[in-house]
N, C-alpha and C positions, 0 to 999 in steps of 0.2 A: 429282246428288250433291254433297253439303256436304262443304268443306273439311274435315280432322282441326284440332283445335285447336291454335293455334302454341305451341310450349314455353314454361314458364314458365321466367324466369330464377330463378337462384339467389338466396335470401333470407338474411336472418343476415348475420353479419359476413364478409367476405371471406377467403379463405384466405390465410395468410401467405406473401409471396413473397420477402423480403429479411431479412436478419440484423437491420437497424436496428431492424425491428419485434420481433423477439425481445430484441434489447438494449433496446427502450426500455420493453418490459413489464416484463422482470426487475428493472429499476432502480427501477422503481414497488414493485415487492414489495420489493426490499432496504429501500429507504426508507420503505416503509410497514411491514414485517414483523421485518426484519433478515434477512442474509444467511444465519443459521442453518435460515429456515424456507423458503427457496427450493427449490424441488424441481422435477423436471421435471413431473410430474403437475400441481402448482400453477400451474406456469406455463402449461401448456397448458391449463389451465381458464381463467386470464387472457385468453389469446388467443382462446377461444373455438375450439380445435382438438383434434384426439386426442392423445394422448402418442405414439402412432406416428407422426405427422405432424411432431411435433416432433423425433423421434429421427434423420430425413434431414437437420436441419439441426445437431445437436451431440448428441453420444456420450455426455457425464456431465454431472452436475452441476460439477465440475470444469470440463470443456471449458466449460460454459457461463459460469461466473464470470470463467476466464479472458478468455473473450470480451467478456465485459463490461467487465473492466479493461483490456483493449487498447482498447476504445473509450474510454475514460476517458482513460487517457495518451496516445491519438493526438490529444487535443483541446487537451493542453496546449501552450500557444504557449512557442516556446524565447525567453530573457529575453537580452539583449544581455550578452554574456559579456567578462570583462575578459581583456587580451591575456597578462597576467602569469600563468603555469601555475598556482601557490600559490594567488591568490585566483580563477581559473578554476574549480579544484577545489571551494572552498568557496562558490562561486556555485551551481554546480549541484548540489551535495550540499545546500545550503538548497533549492532547487527540489523536489528528490525528496521532502525531508522536508515542506514544505508540499501537495504531492500526496498522500502518505502521511497525514498530519494529516487532511485532508480526507477520506479514506476509509480510517478505521484498520480496517476490517473488511479492506479489500485485502491488508493488510501479511500477513494470517494464512496468506495463499495463495501468498505468495512467500518465507516464510520458509523455505527450504529452498535447499542449495546447488545450483547449476545452474538455478535458476529462470528464467535471462535466455532459456532455450531454449523458454520458455514464450509468451515476449514476441514482439510485431509489431516491425518495424523502427521504425514511427513513434513505439513506445514506447522503444527501446533508446536513443535518441540522448543522454540522462542518462548511461547507463552507458559510450557510447562516449567523451564527452567528459571524464569523469574520468579514463577510460583514457589518454585523450591529454594531458590536463593533465599525469599525473604521468611520462608518457614524455619530454614537454617538459622537465620539470623534469631529468632525466637518467634515470631509473628503467628499469628494463629491464620487457618486458611481462609477466614472469611477477609483479614486484614492483609492477606498475602493479594488477595483478588482487588480488594482496594487500590492496592499499591501497583500493580500490572493495571488498570485500569486509568489510575492517573498518571502513568507513565505513557501510558499510549495517547491518553487526551495531547498532552504536551509534544509527543512526536509527532502525531497526526498533523496538529495545527503546524507544527513548523515546518513539515514537509509540503503541508497546501499552500501557507504564506509563501514559501520560497518559489514554488512552482507558480502561482500566482504573480508573485515579482517577477520572475523569468519573462511570462507572458507579457508583463506592462513593458519590459525592455526592450522586448521584440515588437513592440507598438499593437500588439492584440487587443491589450486593455489601455485606457487613456493615459495621461501621463499622470505625475504625481505631482502636487504642488500644496504648499501651504500659504500660497499669496493671497487666499481668501479671508485668512484669519485677520482679527480685528484685535490689535495688539493692546488696545486699550480694556478689552474683555478678557482678553485670553495673553498676557504679557509672557510669560514663561513659554507658552507653546509658540507664540510668535518669535521670542527670541532666538528658540532655537534654531529656527528655519527649516523650507526644505532639505536644503543641501544639507545641512548638518544631522538631518533626522536621516537621511537617504544614506549618508557616509557611515552611521552608527547602525541603521539595519543591515550593512553589507556586512559585517562583521558575523563569523561563525561563531555563535555563543551556544549553540547546541549542548557541546560537552560539560561545559561550566555549568549550564544551567540543569542539566541531567544530573550530576553529581550533587549539587544542591537540592535538587526536588528528591533524589533517595535519599540523602542525608535526612533534610526535613521529617519524608514520610516514614524512614526506621525509627527515627527519633521519637515521633508522635505513635506510632503502632505495638514498637518493641516493649517487651516487659523491662522495667525497671529494676537494677540490681538494689539488693537489700541493703 
């Protein structure tokens, strides 16, 4: 009697076995098509699996985006930090800005209060260092949170405005103009003009603005000497 044929091995792409594969595929889609077009079904197709299988790893698009963001932030190396609390806050805030500027789409995911609850420990060192710098300067824990939130609002706004300005230059958004301004009603704005406004907006004012903001926050919250 002849033996039955040996079972054939599986063909095609291997099944997804790790979140690293999911993150890599999601990043490919984001970099190729934009984060808005990232979907569970599209990612499943990219991986060659069914959407049902993918739902065993991620529950929703938001969960997927947070997963990708945590992976990205977890890869950022900690820079050497100054001992001076004020300078440490500025150095860490600059790291936050640089990380956000490299991935401006991610800022939209974390532009809500309480977003720190979405991030992994490996991504939260920047938040913790700013809180520590503020407390070392003499601020209360509550004031340290206020300082971090204020810095984050400033940083997120800067990054999003810059990103949208780049989209405008690329022709994705409409052109910037102040030609519609009535000089008799808004004389100072009309006198500035669109070209001068755009020229001023081109400047990288984040570092100077950050220092002014941190100085003001610390002066407002730190204890006054007797």
